[in-house]
N, C-alpha and C positions, 0 to 999 in steps of 0.2 A: 845251962843251955839258954841261949838268947832267943827270945821270941821275935821273929822278923815280921810279924803281922803289923801292917799299917792300916789304920782306919782310913778308908777313902770316903769322901763325902759324895753321897748319891745326889744326882741332879735330875730333876724332872724337866722335861722339855718346856713345859709351861713356865716354870719359874725362870729358867734360863732365858727364854724369849722375853719375858716381862723385865728381867733385870737388864738385858742388853738394850731393849727398846727404850727404857726409861733411864738408862745410864746409872743404875743403882750399883753401888760398890759392895754392899753387904746385905745380909738377910734382914737386918733391922729396918733398913730403908724400904725393902720389899714388904715387910710386915706392916709398917706404918701405912704404906700405899694401899694394902689390902685390908686394913683395919683388923689385923690378926696379931697375935704375939709371935715373936721370933721362934719360940719353942714350938708353936703350932706349925710353923713353916717346916721346922726340922721333923716333926712327927709325920706330916704329910709326905715329905721327901723320903722318909724311911718306911713308908707304907704302914704306919701305925694308925693313921687316920686318913680319911678321904676329905676332899673339899666339900663343904656344906653347900646346899642349894643357895643360900644367901651369898656365900663367897663367889660361887659360880656366876650369879647374877651381877654381882659387883664388878667382877672382871669383865663380864659381857658389856656392862655400861661404860667401862673405862677403856675398852679396846675395840678394835674392829673385828674381833673373832666371834664366830658363832658359838652357841652353847655347845653344840656337838664337837667343835674343834677344841674348845676349852676342856671338855671331858676327856677327849682323846689325848691331848697333850699332857694332861694331868696324870694319865696312866702310864705314859711312856718315859722311860729313863733315857738319858743322853748316851 
């Protein structure tokens, strides 16, 4: 019997917004921008880790988003 399960990449609204706004084409570019590893991006995306306060402040400094907006977008899946 074939397994028809396909792994679908979860997408957090925050990451999608940052990638579109900065015209990033992959997670590595986003990771470099956020001073994170691409594996950490994946772990946050899959709800294994949450954004650290340091990363939230870094995103706050690099965008026009409020800290509350960053936290909210980081929790929401697309």
